[in-house]
N, C-alpha and C positions, 0 to 999 in steps of 0.2 A: 586514489579518489579522483573522480572526474571533476573537472571544472564546470561551473554553471553553464557556460556556453556549450561545452562538450556533452554535457548531460542533456541539455535541451535538444541537441541534435541527434542523440541516441534514444531519446525517450519517444513514446507514443501513448495515446489514450486508449485505455481498455475500459469497456463497459461491463459491469458486473451487476446482476440482479440479485437482490437479497430477498430470501424467503422469509416472510414473518409468520410463524406458525400462530393459529388462532385468529388472525386478522384477515385471512382470505385474500391477500393481495401481496404483490411483488413490487419492490421499489428498486429502480434502476440507479446505480452509482457509478460515475465515471472517474477514473483514476489515471494519473500520469505515471506511467511505470517504464522500466527499461528491461532489456532481455536479461541482464545478470541479476535481476531481482528474484529471490527465492520465494517459494510459495508461503512460507510462514511469514515473511516480511509483507507479502501482499495482503494476507489476511489481517495482519496487524493494522496496516494503513486503511484497510476497508472498515474495520471496526472503529478506528479513531475518527474517520469521517462521518460514519453514521451517528456516533456520539448518542448512543442509547445505552443506558445502564441495565445490563442483563447478563446472563451467563451464556457466553458464546462458545464454551469449551467443546460442545458436541457438533459445532458447525464445521463443515468442510467445503471445498470447492468441486463442483461437478461440471464437467465439459460436455455440452449437449451434442456437439456435432460428432465428437469422437465417442460419445457414450462411455466415458470412464471418469473415475474419481482422481482427483489430484491429492492423493493422501501423503506422498512423499514430500514433507514440507521443506526439506533441505535441498530439493532439486530447484533449478532455476527455471524461469519462464522459457528460455532458449532450449533447455534440455527436454522439456515437455513438448516444445514446439508450439507454444502458445503465441499467437500473434494478434494483431489489432482486430481481426475479424472473428476471433473466438468468441463464442457465446457461453459465459460462465455463469453458473448459479451457485450462490452461497447459501446452503441449505442444511438443515439438521440431518445428521446421519441416521438418527434413530426416528422412525416414524410409526404411526399406527397402522396395524394390519389385522384383518379379520381372517381367522383360520377356521375352516370347517373340520372338526375332529372326526375320527372313524365313528364315533357314536352319534354323528350328525348334529352335535352341538357345536355352536359357533362362539368362539372366544375371541376377544379383541385385546390385543396386547401390543406393546411397543417393542419393535424389532429393528435390528440394525440393517439399514439399506445399503451399507457400504461394505460389510463383510461378505465373504463368499457364503453361498447357501449352505455349505456343509457346516460352517461355524455358526451361522444364523439359526440352523435347525438345532444345533447343540445348545445354544442359549435358550430357545424355546422349549426343548425337552426338559432343561433344568428348571425353568419356571414352572413347568406343569408336572414335575416329579417323575419324569420318564426316564428310566436308565436306558443305556444302549442306544444313544440317539443316532449312531450310525446306520441303524436299521431303517430309519424313517427318512422321508424327503418331502418336498413340496411339489405339488402338482397343480397346474393351471388348466382346467378343463376348457375345451372350446365350445362355443355356441351358447345356448340358454340352459346350461347345466343347473345353475342355481334358481332359474325361474320356474315355478310350478305352473301347471296348466290352470288357467282361470276359466270359471264358468261364465257364460255370456249373461251377464246381469247388468243392465244399464243403471238400475237403480242403486246398485251397491257401490258406494263412494267412500267406503271406510278405508282408511290407509292400512296396509299390511305392516303390522308390527313384528319385527324379527326378533327371536328369542336369542339374545347376545349375552354371554358371560364376560363382563368388562374386567379385565386385568391390566388397567392402564398404568398402575403403579408397579409394574414388574421390575425386577432389578436390571433387566436388560436395557432400560431407558437410559440411564446414565451411569450405571455401575454402583451407585450408592446403595447401601443396604436399606431394606424396607422392613419395618417391623411387622411381624404377622402374628396371628392368634396362637394361643398355647397349643402345645402338642396334643394330639388326641389319637385315639385308636384307629380312627379312619385315615390319618395320614401316616403313611409307613415311612420308615427312615430311608435316607438316601445314602450313597456311598461317600466317604470322605475323599475329596478330590486329591488329597496329598498323597495318602498311602493306600487307598483303594479299599479300606476296611469299612464295614458297615458304621455309619455316623452314630455317635452315642446320643442318649436322650438329651443331654444338656446342649449338644451341637445342634440338634434338630428344633429345640425350644427357641433358639435364637437364630435360626436359619434365615436366609434373605428371600425365601420363597414368599410370594404374595398370596398363596392359597390359603384361604381360611377353612375352618373344618366344613362349612357348608359347600364351598366351591369345590373342595376335594371330593365331598361325597357325590357331587355332580359328576366328576371325572372318574371316580373308582367304583361306582356303583352303576349297574345297568338302569337305563331309562325305560319308562313304560313303553309297551309295545304300540307301534302306530296302527291306526285304523286301516282296513283293506282299502278305503278310498284314498288316503294319503299315499299308501303303498303303490297303488296303481299310478298315481301321478309322478312317481320318482323316475328318474332316468335309468332306463334298463337298455344295455347293449344287445342288440338283436342277432349280431353275427360276429365272426371273428374280425371282419373289416371295421366294425364299430368299436370293438375292443382295441384294435390297432390305433384307430384314430384317437381314442381316448388317452391311450398311453403315450401319444405324442406330446402330451402337455407336461411331462416331467421336466423340472427346471434343472439347469446345468449346475452341478454342485460346486464347480470351480469358479463361478461368476457370482457377482452381487445381484440382489433383486433389481435395483435401479438399472443396471446393465442390461437386464433381460426384459425391461419395459413394464415392470411391476410398479404401480403407484401407490401413493398413500391411501389407506383405507380400502384397497382392493381385497377381494376375497379369494383365498387359495385353499386347497385341500392339504391336510396334513395326514399322510399315509404311511404305513409300513411298506416300503418299497422293495426291500431285500428280505426274501422269505426264509432267513436263517436265524431263528430266534435263540439267541445265546443266553444261558443261565437264567431261565424264567424261575424266579424265586418268590413264592407268595409272601415271604417276610418283608421284602423290599419293593416289590413290583405291583402294588395294588393297582395303581393307575394304568401301568403298562399292560398287565394281564387283561383288564377290563377293555381297554381300547383295542387290544389285539382280538378279544372276543367279539367286540362290536364290529370290527372290520370283517371277521369271518362270518359273522351272523348276516350282515347285509350283502355279503358276497353270495350267500345261499339264497337269501330271500329275493334278491334282485337277478338271480340266475346268472351272475358273472361267472360262476363255475358250476358245471353240471354234476348231477348226482342222482342216483336211483331214487324210487319212490320209497323203498325201504329205508334208505339212508336219510331221506327228508323226514320221515317220521321220527327217527332218532334225534335229528337236530331239532325238530319241533318239540319233542319231549323235554330235551335239555333246556331249551329257551323257555318253555313254560315253567319248569322247575327253578331255573335262575330267576325268573321275574317273580315267582312267589317268594323266594327267599330275600330278594332285594326289597320288596314291599313289606316284608314281615318285620315286626318290631325286634324279633330275635335274631337279627343279622349277625352272622358269626364273624369273629375277628379274622382279618387277613394274617396277622402275625399271631398265630396260636402258639402259646408257649409249649405246648405238647409235641409240636413238630420238631423232629431232629434234623439238623442239616447233615452234610457228609461227614464232617469232622466227629460230630457226636456219634454218629452211627459206627464210625471206624473205632472210636474209643470204647463204645459199648462191646463190639466184637472182640477187641483186644482184651477188655476186662473179663469176658466170658471165657475166652481161651485160656487166660492165665489161671483162672479159678477152676479150670477143668470141665466147665459146662460145654455142651455140644450146642453149636450154632447151625443156623441153616445156610450161613454163607461159607461153604466149604470150598476152598480153592481147588480148582481142577488141575490135573497134570498139564502143565503147558507144553510138554513134548507130545502130547496126544493130538493127532490130526483129526478134527472132527469130520464126520461124514453122515449122510443120511442114505438109508437104502430101504425101499418099500415097493410094493406094487401100487401103481398109478395108471390112470387111464389117459391116452393120447389122442388128440385129433388135430388134423391139419385141414383147414378149410381150403376147398377147391370148388371150381365153378361146376354146376349142375350135379353136385355130389350131396347126398343127405349127410346130416351131422351124425356121424357114427364114431364112438370112442372105442379104442382098442387097448386092451390092458397089457402093460410090459413091466418088466423089473427095472426100476430106476435107481441110479446110484449118484448122489450129489457129493461132490468133493471139490475143494478149493472154490473156483468160481465157474464150474462147468457141470453139466448134467449128461450122463451117459445112460442109454436105456437098452436092454437086452430083452430077448424073446421070453426067457424065464430066469429064475434065480440060479439054476445050475449052470447057465452059460455065462455067469458073471466074470469068470477068469479069462474068458475069451475076448474076441473082438466085438465091440458093441455095434448095434445096428446104426447108431448116430451118436455123435457127441456135440452137444450145444454148449457153446461158450457164451455165458450170460453178461460178461462185461460190457457195459454200455447199452444194454437192452432196456426196453420199456417193461415194466412189471405192473399189470393192473388186475385188480380183484374182479372175479366174476362169481358173486356170492349171492344167494338167496337163503337166508337161515330158515325161514318158514317152509321152503320147499326142500330143505336139506341138501342144497346144492352148494358145493364148495369148490369153485374153480379158479384157476390161475391163468390169465392171458399173458402171453410172452410175445413181444415184438422185437425180434433179433435183427440187428443191422447187418445187411449184406451189401455187395457191391452194387447191386441195381435196385435197393430199396429196403424194405423190411420183411422179415420172414416171420409169419404169424403161426403160433403154436399155442394149443389149449391143453392145459393139464387139469385133471379131475381127481380130487381127493374124496376118500370115503367118509371122513368124519372131521369134526372140529380141530382136534388135536393134531392130526396129520396135516390139515390145511395150514395151521398156524405155524408148524415147524418148517414146511417147505416154502410158505410165502415169505417168512422172515429170511430164510436162506437165500431165496431168489433176490429179494430187495437188497440184501447186502452185496450179493455178487454183482449185481447191476452197477454198484458203485466201486467195484473193484476190491471188495472186502470178503473175507471167508467166515465161516461159523466160529472160528477162533476169536473173532472180535468180540470186545466185552459187551457190545451192544446187542448181540444176537439173543440171549436169553430175555432181557427186558423187552425186546421187540416182539418175541413170541407171547409174552405175558400181555402186552399191550393189544395185540391182535385178538387174543382170546377174550379179553375183557370187552373189547369192542363187539365182538360176536355175541357175548352174553347180553349186551345192551339191546342188540337186535332181536334177540330171542324172546318171543312173547310168553314161552312156556318155562322160562328159567326162573321166574318169580311167582310167588302165589298171586292169583288174580283176585284180589279182594275187590269188592264193590266200590265204587268211587264215592267218596263222602259228598255231603252237599257242598263243601267248600271247593270241591273239585270240579263241579259241574259248570262253574261260571268261565270255562275256557272258551275263547273265541279262536276257532282253529284258523280262520283266514289270516290271523295276525302272525301265525308261526310257520307258515308255509308260503312257498312262491305262488303267485296268481295263477300260473299255469296248473300247478298241483291242485290248487283250491277249486278250479273249474271242473276237474275230473270227478270229484266226488261231492256229495251232499254234505251240508255242514255238520249235521248230527253224526253221520257215519264218520266223517274225519275227526270229529272231536272224541268219539269213542276209541278210535284207533291211536290217537295221541295219548289219551288217558291210559290205554292199555300199555303203550311203550313206556309210559311215565313210570309204571310200577317198578321197572328195572333200575331206575335211577333216582327213586324217590327218597333214599336215605343219604345221598351224597350231600356233603357240605358245599358251600357257595363256590369256594375257590376251586375245589376239585371238579365240580360240574363245568366251571369255564375252562379249566385245563382240558377236561375230556372233550368238550366241544372243540378246542383248538386242535387237539390230538386227531379227532375224527376228520376235522377240515384238512389236516396234513396228509391224511391217508387217502384222500380223493385223488384219482389219476391226474387230473388237470391242476392240482395245487401248485401254486407258485409260478405259473406260466404267465409271462408278460409278452403280448403279441405286438408284432410290427409287420407292416407291409413292405416287402423287399422284392428285389429282382436279383437273382443269382446270375453271376457271369457265365455267358454262354447259353442262357435261356431267354426266350422271348416272352413268356408270360410271367405274371407276378405270382409270388408265393407268400405265405405268411411265415414268419420266423418266430418261433416260441423260445424265450429266454428264461430259463429256470435256474434254481439255485445250485444245480449239478450238471446241467446239460443244455444243449441247443437242439431245437427240433425243427425241421423243415415240413411244413404242412401245406396241403393242397388248399389254395383259397377258395375254391368252388365246393368241395365236398368236405373239407374239414379232416381229411384223413392224413395221419402222420406219414412221411415218406422216407426220411433219414433222420437218425439221432446221432449226435456227436456229444461225447461225455468231456467235461472239463479235466477229468483225470488224464485224458488222452491228448490234451492240448499242449503243443509245444511253445507257441507264441502267437501273438496277434498284433496287428497294427492298423493304422488308418492312412490311407493316401488322401491327405487333406485337399489336394488340387482337384481330384475328381470325386471326392467324398465317397470313398469305397472302403469297406472294412475287409481285411484279408486275415484269415485265421489258418494256421498250420497245425495238422494233428499228426499223430503217429502213423507209420506206414505210408509215408509220402502223400497223405491226403491233405489237399489244400482247398479251402472254401473262400470265395469272394463274392460280395454282394453290395448292392447300393440300397440305401434307405429311401422308401417313397412316402411313407406317413410320417416320418419325424427326421430330424437331422441325425446323421450318422454318429455324432457325438453322444447322443442320448442312448443308442444302442451300445456303443463303445463303453460308455460310463456303467451301464448296467452289467455287462460281462465283467469289467474290472472290479466293480462293488462286490458281485459274488465271489469272485476268486479271493478278493481280500478277506471277506467275512468267513470263508471256509478255512482260512489258514490262520485266523487270529487265535490267540491263546489268552487264557485268564491271567490277569495281572500284567498284561503287556503295557509298555509305556504309551500314554496317550499322545505325546508329542509325536512318537514313532508311528503310532496308528494313523494319525492325520497325515504324516508325510507319506506313508505307504499308500493310503487311500487316494491321495492326489496324483501319485505317480501311476497307480493302476487305472485310474478313471480318466486319465488323460488330462489332468489339471495343468501340466506343464507341456503345452503344445510346442 
């Protein structure tokens, strides 16, 4: 213990401002402290001097100059380095935040400003009944993203009222349970945080989610389509450079909101950042599936991702069908009791086998090496040469394609053997014109080798397209996902085929379609409204019998099949080059793209990656691949930490397994995303 004279000599005055929520003012309090005083003792002295009866448990100290929270209450002021000139703020850790969801609805809820963004997003998703929170993150767009274009009307003085769903009583505010409404069919069960099993009805009745039945309907069901005028006013990235600038706003998952300059009642975007959607289950993911559908829908409408006109009509038909079902009084349940999960299906197959009945799920011989062999047409684009396809005998085995002049020469030396590992596979299909093509971009030392394959019919295309897609990921046709992929491709082609369903005359209830609400503005300008409506209703005949959830899942599946799906763009400069390029980071690969033309130059697969790291002094990302290939670049449109975290997040999500420990997941995520610098 120090004597009074010694304490006076070692003590000094520290000014702390106290944030009073709701009062809109800050009060400065001066305390006499010493360097060996711990943070908990400082907060106790501060509360005693304020002498106001209230709950101070959520308050903590924020150091403005260092932009950090003083959360380790057992550390002393000397250990933190706090001196007399330090500007400390005694403020609540949980503050109100406005979040723009993928369905463009804004929710206002209380979020922790002291926890890292990764944990804060987890709390937000728990509040909103969204599983797999690691797939989402927060984004702060630059500029006037939230400001709509206003018409020049001097007489219009009415204030703009923003449509906000207020969830102020969320459990993230103080951790205390909040009573919610009774369980309903629109509120799907969540997972038990203890053992990972689906929550029972009793648990869900007394859950701490603040979502009422009405609020959950807002999040789980699609909203009415926006008018063409509103659609035209929304932000649309016009080039890859614009997309790169937009993606620069992703927040650092290993730092808190306040550390990144986010203030109370600011507005952020909650988006699916990592395009690896794990375990989409209609029984438990009503909100998650709908928000995922909405993000895909707006990506199509605002032309954030390119698609052909035929694909745009399929997306429009699915949107029209989903909007009809969402507004209908006979909305189907998300948790249909007739649906079987994987365990039920396995038990049914086992029961049928024991009873001697024959099932469709017959196991194939695992020693058999799958292969494809058929006549296809090949074309290699060259300058000043007309597009002419030549027919060859193709043999697909493992992850490579070999082609011969004819079938009789198969046992000899092939004309060429194409290794598809790490290549880009893009569809070149026009169902109406009976064109089934596959475009392959095969990485070579000096760029990309472009090859076109042409199939004769739908079945052949589905088989070869699925095999090429798996081979690009380093998988063979022996993989269990091959046959489901073939079926998915064929079902998607049937949706495009206008002659596959009987063309019944559209009823009166179908003639109210407003085509401009379901297609992008550029597509709407190419066709007359009546012509476009007729084509959408014609495409709608192929999806008219789908239930609501299946239609949304089909929309998400079609979105995932687009060549540019999952690409996040950044403006970078590669080491040894003088001009800037675009780096596309996807769920399975990195793509170097020419910034001027948008043409892919080189592709690197994550499966071929050995290691990656960041030189934090010069802010340079270095990645090593197989065959002694090394890539180094500096980020121009964003901090290199954003790109580093994006790559690490994808690698983490691609290696996760069902039932993995949540604490281990979080630890792995922070290690991979650079949380521990």
